[in-house]
C-alpha positions in Angstrom: -77.1 -156.8 -3.5 -74.0 -155.7 -2.3 -71.3 -158.4 -2.6 -70.0 -159.4 0.3 -66.3 -158.4 1.2 -63.9 -161.0 1.1 -62.1 -161.3 4.5 -59.0 -160.8 5.1 -56.3 -162.6 7.0 -54.5 -162.5 9.7 -51.7 -160.0 8.3 -54.2 -158.1 6.1 -54.1 -160.2 2.8 -57.3 -161.5 0.6 -56.2 -165.4 0.8 -54.8 -166.5 -2.8 -54.4 -162.8 -3.8 -51.2 -162.6 -5.6 -48.0 -160.8 -5.2 -47.7 -157.9 -7.9 -44.2 -159.3 -8.7 -45.2 -163.0 -8.6 -48.0 -161.7 -11.2 -45.3 -160.2 -13.3 -43.2 -163.3 -12.7 -45.4 -166.3 -13.3 -46.1 -164.0 -16.8 -42.8 -164.0 -18.6 -41.2 -166.7 -20.1 -37.9 -168.1 -20.6 -37.7 -168.4 -24.2 -35.0 -166.4 -26.7 -35.0 -166.0 -30.1 -32.4 -165.2 -32.0 -31.7 -164.6 -36.3 -29.1 -164.8 -38.4 -28.9 -162.5 -41.1 -25.6 -162.5 -43.9 -25.4 -161.6 -47.5 -24.6 -165.0 -49.2 -21.7 -166.3 -48.9 -21.2 -165.2 -45.4 -21.5 -169.0 -43.7 -24.6 -168.3 -41.8 -25.3 -172.1 -41.4 -21.7 -171.8 -39.3 -22.9 -169.6 -36.7 -25.8 -171.2 -36.0 -24.1 -174.6 -34.9 -21.8 -172.0 -33.1 -25.0 -170.8 -31.2 -26.2 -174.0 -30.7 -22.7 -175.1 -28.8 -22.9 -171.4 -27.4 -26.8 -172.1 -26.4 -27.0 -175.7 -24.7 -23.5 -174.7 -22.9 -25.7 -172.3 -20.5 -28.7 -174.4 -20.1 -31.0 -174.0 -23.4 -33.4 -175.8 -25.4 -31.5 -174.7 -29.0 -34.3 -175.6 -31.8 -32.8 -175.2 -35.6 -35.6 -173.6 -37.4 -34.5 -172.7 -41.5 -36.3 -170.8 -43.5 -35.7 -172.8 -46.9 -37.1 -175.6 -45.0 -40.2 -174.2 -44.6 -40.4 -171.8 -48.3 -40.3 -175.5 -49.4 -43.3 -176.6 -47.0 -45.3 -173.4 -48.0 -45.1 -173.7 -51.6 -45.9 -177.4 -50.7 -49.5 -176.9 -49.4 -49.7 -174.0 -51.7 -49.6 -176.9 -54.5 -46.6 -175.1 -56.3 -43.6 -177.1 -55.0 -40.1 -176.8 -56.3 -37.7 -178.6 -57.3 -36.2 -181.5 -55.9 -32.5 -181.9 -56.4 -30.0 -184.3 -55.3 -27.0 -181.9 -55.9 -27.1 -178.4 -54.4 -26.8 -176.0 -57.6 -27.0 -172.4 -58.1 -29.9 -173.1 -60.1 -32.1 -174.4 -57.7 -30.8 -171.7 -54.6 -32.0 -169.0 -57.4 -35.3 -171.1 -57.1 -35.7 -170.5 -53.6 -35.0 -167.0 -53.7 -38.4 -167.0 -56.8 -40.1 -169.2 -53.8 -39.5 -166.4 -51.1 -40.2 -163.8 -53.0 -43.7 -165.6 -54.1 -44.6 -165.5 -50.5 -43.5 -162.3 -49.9 -46.1 -160.9 -52.9 -48.8 -162.1 -50.0 -46.9 -159.7 -47.1 -43.8 -158.5 -46.3 -43.4 -160.6 -43.8 -44.6 -164.4 -45.0 -41.3 -166.3 -44.9 -41.4 -164.5 -40.8 -44.7 -165.7 -40.2 -43.9 -169.7 -41.4 -41.4 -169.4 -39.5 -43.8 -168.2 -36.1 -45.9 -171.0 -37.0 -43.1 -173.4 -36.4 -41.8 -171.9 -33.5 -45.4 -172.9 -31.7 -45.3 -176.1 -33.0 -42.6 -176.5 -31.9 -43.0 -175.5 -27.9 -47.0 -177.6 -28.4 -44.4 -180.9 -29.2 -42.3 -179.3 -26.0 -44.8 -178.3 -23.6 -46.8 -181.4 -24.5 -50.4 -179.8 -25.9 -51.6 -179.7 -29.3 -50.9 -177.6 -31.8 -53.6 -175.7 -33.5 -53.1 -172.9 -35.6 -53.9 -169.5 -34.5 -54.4 -171.0 -31.0 -51.9 -169.9 -28.4 -49.6 -171.5 -27.3 -47.9 -170.8 -23.7 -44.1 -171.5 -23.0 -43.0 -173.0 -19.6 -40.7 -172.8 -17.5 -37.9 -174.2 -19.9 -34.8 -172.4 -21.3 -35.4 -172.6 -24.8 -33.8 -171.0 -27.6 -34.9 -170.7 -31.0 -32.5 -170.2 -34.0 -33.8 -168.7 -37.1 -32.1 -169.0 -40.3 -31.9 -166.5 -41.8 -33.1 -163.2 -42.4 -34.0 -162.3 -46.1 -36.0 -159.0 -45.5 -35.9 -155.9 -43.3 -39.8 -156.6 -42.7 -38.7 -160.1 -41.5 -36.6 -158.4 -38.6 -40.0 -156.2 -37.7 -42.3 -158.6 -37.1 -39.8 -160.4 -35.3 -38.7 -157.8 -32.9 -41.7 -156.5 -32.6 -43.5 -159.7 -31.6 -40.6 -161.1 -29.3 -39.6 -157.4 -27.9 -35.8 -157.9 -26.3 -35.9 -161.8 -26.6 -35.1 -161.2 -29.6 -31.6 -160.8 -31.0 -30.6 -160.2 -34.8 -27.4 -161.3 -35.6 -25.3 -160.0 -38.7 -22.7 -161.9 -40.4 -19.7 -160.2 -41.7 -17.9 -161.7 -44.6 -15.3 -160.1 -47.1 -16.5 -160.0 -50.4 -14.0 -161.3 -52.2 -13.7 -164.8 -50.1 -18.0 -165.0 -50.6 -17.8 -165.1 -53.7 -15.3 -167.7 -53.7 -17.0 -169.7 -52.0 -19.8 -169.8 -54.5 -17.5 -170.8 -57.1 -16.5 -173.1 -55.2 -19.8 -174.8 -53.4 -21.8 -174.8 -56.6 -18.8 -174.0 -59.6 -16.6 -177.4 -59.1 -16.8 -178.0 -63.0 -17.7 -175.0 -64.4 -20.1 -175.6 -67.9 -19.6 -172.4 -68.5 -16.4 -169.7 -69.1 -15.5 -168.5 -66.4 -16.1 -165.6 -67.1 -19.6 -165.7 -67.6 -20.0 -167.7 -64.2 -18.2 -164.8 -62.0 -20.4 -162.8 -64.0 -23.6 -165.0 -63.4 -22.2 -164.8 -59.1 -22.1 -161.7 -59.2 -25.8 -161.1 -59.8 -26.5 -163.5 -58.2 -24.7 -161.6 -55.3 -26.2 -158.6 -56.0 -29.6 -159.8 -55.9 -29.8 -161.5 -52.6 -28.0 -158.0 -51.5 -30.7 -155.9 -52.8 -33.2 -156.8 -55.2 -33.6 -153.2 -56.4 -36.8 -152.5 -58.1 -38.8 -155.2 -56.1 -39.7 -153.8 -52.7 -40.7 -157.9 -51.7 -38.1 -159.3 -53.3 -34.8 -159.7 -50.9 -33.0 -157.5 -49.2 -30.5 -158.5 -46.7 -28.1 -155.5 -46.8 -31.3 -153.4 -45.8 -32.0 -155.9 -42.6 -28.4 -156.6 -42.2 -27.4 -152.8 -40.3 -30.3 -153.4 -38.3 -27.9 -156.6 -36.3 -28.2 -156.3 -33.0 -24.8 -158.3 -33.0 -21.9 -158.9 -35.4 -19.8 -161.5 -36.1 -17.2 -161.7 -38.6 -16.7 -164.9 -40.9 -14.6 -163.8 -43.3 -11.8 -166.5 -41.8 -11.7 -169.6 -44.0 -12.5 -173.6 -42.3 -9.2 -174.8 -42.0 -8.1 -178.1 -39.8 -9.0 -176.9 -35.7 -10.7 -174.0 -36.7 -14.3 -175.5 -37.0 -14.9 -173.7 -33.4 -13.6 -170.6 -34.0 -17.4 -168.4 -33.4 -17.6 -170.6 -30.7 -15.8 -167.6 -29.0 -17.5 -164.6 -29.9 -21.4 -165.8 -30.5 -20.9 -167.3 -26.5 -19.8 -164.2 -25.5 -23.5 -163.0 -27.0 -25.1 -166.2 -24.7 -23.1 -165.2 -22.5 -25.2 -161.3 -22.2 -28.4 -162.7 -22.5 -28.0 -165.3 -20.2 -26.3 -163.6 -17.6 -24.4 -166.3 -17.0 -20.6 -164.3 -16.8 -20.2 -160.3 -16.2 -19.2 -158.9 -19.6 -18.7 -155.3 -20.2 -17.9 -153.8 -23.6 -15.0 -154.0 -25.5 -13.5 -150.4 -26.5 -15.0 -150.6 -30.8 -18.1 -151.6 -29.0 -17.7 -148.2 -26.8 -16.5 -146.2 -29.7 -19.6 -147.1 -32.3 -21.7 -146.8 -28.7 -20.2 -142.7 -28.7 -20.5 -142.5 -32.9 -24.7 -143.4 -32.5 -25.4 -141.4 -29.4 -23.5 -138.2 -31.7 -25.4 -139.9 -35.1 -29.2 -138.9 -33.0 -28.4 -135.1 -33.0 -28.8 -134.8 -36.7 -31.7 -133.3 -38.0 -30.7 -133.6 -41.7 -33.8 -134.6 -43.8 -32.2 -137.4 -45.4 -30.4 -139.7 -42.9 -28.5 -139.5 -39.8 -24.8 -140.5 -39.6 -22.8 -140.2 -36.5 -18.7 -140.8 -36.6 -16.0 -141.2 -33.1 -12.8 -140.5 -33.7 -10.4 -142.6 -31.4 -6.9 -142.4 -30.7 -3.6 -145.2 -29.8 -5.1 -146.0 -26.3 -8.5 -146.1 -27.0 -9.7 -142.7 -26.0 -12.5 -141.1 -27.8 -11.2 -137.4 -28.9 -13.6 -135.8 -30.8 -17.6 -136.8 -31.9 -19.7 -135.7 -35.3 -22.4 -135.9 -36.8 -23.8 -134.7 -39.8 -25.7 -130.9 -40.0 -25.3 -128.0 -40.9 -21.9 -125.7 -39.7 -22.7 -122.9 -38.3 -20.1 -119.4 -38.2 -17.6 -119.8 -35.5 -17.3 -123.1 -35.7 -18.9 -126.6 -35.5 -22.0 -128.1 -36.1 -25.6 -126.5 -34.9 -27.4 -128.5 -32.4 -23.7 -128.8 -30.1 -23.0 -126.2 -27.1 -25.4 -126.1 -23.9 -29.3 -124.6 -24.8 -31.3 -124.5 -27.5 -30.8 -122.0 -30.2 -34.2 -119.7 -30.4 -35.8 -120.6 -33.2 -35.0 -117.6 -35.7 -31.2 -119.4 -34.7 -31.6 -122.6 -36.0 -30.8 -122.7 -39.9 -31.0 -126.3 -39.8 -33.4 -127.6 -43.1 -36.0 -129.0 -40.5 -36.1 -126.2 -38.7 -36.4 -123.4 -41.4 -40.2 -121.2 -42.0 -39.4 -122.7 -45.8 -38.3 -126.4 -45.5 -36.6 -128.2 -47.4 -33.4 -130.5 -48.8 -30.7 -128.4 -50.2 -30.1 -131.3 -51.8 -32.9 -132.6 -53.7 -33.8 -129.3 -54.7 -30.4 -128.7 -57.1 -30.7 -132.2 -58.3 -34.4 -131.8 -59.6 -32.5 -128.3 -61.2 -30.2 -130.1 -62.9 -32.7 -132.9 -64.0 -35.0 -130.0 -65.1 -32.3 -128.4 -67.1 -31.3 -131.7 -68.5 -34.8 -132.4 -70.7 -35.0 -128.5 -71.8 -31.5 -128.6 -73.0 -32.5 -132.2 -75.2 -35.2 -131.3 -77.9 -36.0 -135.0 -78.5 -37.3 -135.2 -74.8 -40.4 -132.3 -75.8 -42.5 -134.7 -77.5 -43.1 -136.4 -73.4 -45.9 -136.0 -72.2 -45.6 -137.2 -68.7 -42.5 -134.9 -67.8 -42.9 -135.7 -64.0 -42.8 -139.1 -64.6 -39.2 -138.7 -66.9 -37.9 -136.9 -64.4 -38.4 -139.7 -61.6 -36.5 -141.7 -63.9 -33.5 -139.8 -64.0 -33.5 -139.3 -60.7 -33.2 -143.2 -60.5 -29.5 -142.6 -62.3 -26.9 -141.6 -60.8 -27.6 -137.9 -61.3 -30.0 -138.5 -58.3 -26.9 -139.7 -56.4 -25.4 -136.7 -56.4 -24.4 -135.8 -52.6 -22.5 -132.9 -53.3 -25.4 -130.2 -52.9 -26.1 -130.6 -49.5 -25.9 -128.2 -46.4 -24.4 -130.6 -44.4 -21.1 -131.5 -42.6 -20.7 -135.3 -43.0 -20.1 -136.6 -39.6 -16.6 -137.9 -40.2 -15.5 -134.4 -41.5 -17.4 -133.2 -38.7 -15.2 -135.5 -36.2 -12.0 -134.5 -38.2 -12.7 -130.5 -37.7 -13.7 -131.5 -33.7 -10.3 -132.5 -33.7 -8.7 -129.9 -35.8 -10.1 -126.8 -33.8 -8.4 -128.7 -30.3 -4.7 -129.1 -31.5 -6.2 -132.9 -31.5 -3.5 -134.6 -34.2 -5.1 -136.6 -35.9 -2.5 -139.4 -37.3 -2.7 -142.6 -36.2 -6.2 -142.7 -35.1 -9.4 -145.3 -35.7 -12.5 -143.5 -37.0 -15.9 -145.5 -36.3 -18.6 -144.1 -38.3 -22.7 -145.5 -38.6 -22.7 -145.7 -41.9 -19.7 -146.9 -44.8 -18.0 -143.0 -45.8 -18.7 -141.8 -48.8 -15.6 -141.0 -51.9 -15.7 -137.1 -49.9 -15.6 -137.9 -46.9 -13.1 -141.3 -47.5 -10.1 -138.4 -49.1 -10.6 -136.5 -45.8 -10.1 -139.6 -44.2 -7.0 -140.7 -46.0 -5.4 -137.0 -46.1 -6.0 -136.9 -42.6 -4.0 -139.8 -41.4 -6.5 -142.3 -39.9 -5.1 -145.1 -39.3 -8.4 -147.4 -39.6 -12.2 -146.9 -40.2 -15.4 -149.3 -38.8 -18.4 -149.1 -40.1 -22.3 -150.9 -39.4 -24.3 -149.7 -42.8 -23.4 -149.9 -46.2 -23.8 -146.8 -48.6 -24.1 -147.6 -51.9 -23.4 -144.3 -53.4 -19.9 -144.3 -52.3 -17.1 -144.8 -54.7 -14.4 -144.6 -51.9 -13.2 -147.6 -53.1 -13.1 -146.8 -56.3 -11.8 -143.5 -56.3 -8.9 -144.5 -53.8 -8.2 -147.8 -54.2 -4.3 -146.8 -53.9 -4.9 -145.5 -50.7 -7.6 -148.1 -49.2 -7.8 -151.5 -47.8 -10.5 -153.8 -47.1 -9.1 -157.5 -46.2 -8.0 -156.8 -41.6 -5.8 -160.6 -43.1 -3.1 -158.1 -45.5 -3.6 -155.0 -44.0 -0.2 -152.7 -43.4 -1.3 -149.6 -41.8 0.5 -146.9 -43.8 2.8 -145.6 -40.5 4.6 -142.3 -41.2 7.9 -142.5 -40.4 10.8 -139.1 -40.6 12.8 -139.4 -43.8 16.1 -139.9 -41.2 14.3 -143.3 -40.2 13.2 -144.2 -43.7 17.0 -143.4 -45.1 17.8 -146.0 -41.8 16.0 -148.7 -42.5 16.5 -149.0 -46.3 20.8 -149.4 -45.7 19.7 -152.0 -43.2 17.5 -153.6 -45.4 20.4 -153.5 -48.4 23.0 -155.2 -46.2 20.8 -157.9 -44.9 19.1 -158.4 -48.0 20.4 -157.6 -51.3 17.7 -157.4 -54.3 14.7 -158.4 -51.6 11.4 -156.7 -53.0 10.6 -153.7 -50.9 7.6 -153.5 -48.9 4.1 -152.7 -49.8 3.4 -149.4 -48.3 0.2 -149.5 -46.0 -3.1 -148.4 -45.9 -6.1 -147.2 -44.7 -8.4 -150.0 -43.3 -11.8 -149.6 -44.6 -13.4 -152.8 -42.0 -17.5 -153.4 -41.0 -17.8 -153.0 -37.4 -18.0 -156.9 -35.7 -19.8 -157.1 -31.7 -22.6 -155.4 -29.8 -24.2 -153.1 -32.4 -25.2 -149.5 -30.5 -29.1 -150.5 -30.3 -28.5 -153.5 -27.9 -25.2 -151.4 -26.2 -27.1 -150.2 -22.9 -29.0 -153.4 -22.2 -26.4 -155.2 -23.3 -23.9 -153.8 -20.3 -25.7 -151.9 -18.0 -25.5 -153.3 -14.3 -28.9 -154.5 -13.4 -28.4 -157.3 -11.2 -26.4 -157.3 -8.2 -22.6 -158.9 -8.1 -22.2 -159.4 -4.4 -23.6 -159.8 -0.8 -24.4 -156.8 0.7 -22.6 -158.0 3.8 -20.3 -159.7 3.1 -18.8 -158.6 -0.1 -19.1 -161.7 -1.8 -19.3 -162.3 -5.8 -22.8 -163.0 -6.0 -25.2 -162.5 -9.5 -28.8 -162.5 -8.4 -31.3 -161.1 -11.2 -33.6 -158.0 -10.4 -36.4 -158.8 -8.5 -38.6 -157.2 -11.2 -37.1 -159.4 -13.6 -34.3 -158.8 -15.9 -34.2 -157.0 -19.0 -34.3 -159.7 -21.3 -37.4 -162.2 -20.2 -40.5 -161.4 -22.2 -44.1 -161.1 -21.6 -46.1 -164.5 -22.8 -48.7 -162.0 -22.4 -50.3 -158.6 -23.1 -49.9 -155.3 -21.3 -53.9 -155.4 -21.5 -53.8 -159.1 -19.6 -51.2 -158.2 -17.8 -53.5 -154.5 -16.4 -56.2 -157.1 -15.6 -54.6 -159.2 -13.3 -52.7 -156.6 -11.2 -56.0 -154.9 -10.7 -58.2 -157.9 -10.1 
């Protein structure tokens, strides 16, 4: 028997039916999820303290979730409790590192799963429902921010980002290495029980394990997780009296971007790094993508660069209007025989080394031996790549256009290698900002006479004419006899801070209405279909069902 059609209202609507925008709106959440990642000693807890104040100032209820507490609880539940201690020692922290590694042996993102269980439990308490593990807990309309302290592995970032989507933001904490080492020494070695040198070596090993636990995929890999951050904040400055709230302003800016409390627009540095990232994605290199943007003293981007194979006549492949014909594109990814020239040459060197040492003739597993040799610095040789590096491409592009590179600033997505570093110094660049680390680089070791990493002591390498130098020397001699001459300036290499390229468009694109169309008065109104930060509380099959009912 056919179903009787529902009676329509006078407007032709089905009684009780929801407008599509209402369906979308009712299935969105007002929750946000911030996670903090930073190397040991960077001061992640101080960042979370500022985030709590910023979130509360924007009307969010802040929930601080400590991964270390959840790691301890996980092991208690598993019957392997961690040692108790009244004083926090480096040995105790290392025990927590071991405990986190043990969790990740089960699942690379097991710590993040524990975080998500705690989020669900707290949401259940806030909404006054019983928490049943494995059962969904629906959020209410309250603005709530979950602050996760802290991320130690890239799998944790991937799980949280894919679960919470645009509502998730990762905050990377920048801190100068010597400052971090000093903080660790002061915190854990007030009365050193060993010699000073032994203590520093222990701290170095501790920092290295935190950054990259080589050989242990389920260990801590903070450096790899760090460059996936959406927002970077610098906590290199120590915390003297009156500086307790120094991070409130930059982190308040992040929350303002998310909450749309204010109109926030990008800094010159953020725009320059966005240009570098846009150049980066043009690269067809089989190894990695790197982009660079060269900025003059007025903040104008004068050139961009990408790691790509050079093309005859100037520039690199992939530039210019239109795509080259297949037979005209000679990049590694598009050749008839596709291979990385760098790897090929490295393998030839390794094979020659094995053949040249008779002692290795008796080794049965030649492939395994070659693989072990490739893990040494021989496998890290970088001079056999066909690609021009992004930094050099940017400098060459400026040169072809007749633009002076003296006094410029270079924004690059990855820390420069030592080959690029010497060209950067020779080109007269004053400052370099970067996001990703590059462990193969020997730039700081080979060019420590010309490169500075401490922004607090940095002096730019300002060049003066011989006449100006002579005049300055005479004035100094007359005014201050016996004064020590000032140190020559250096090129500053520093980590980038601010909105990362991955979040740039979402953070600054104008999606909210900012004025009354009739009066012209300032007025902020969210998009009628919801803003770009609000996550859905259901999956697309549920939305599809609700909208097609």
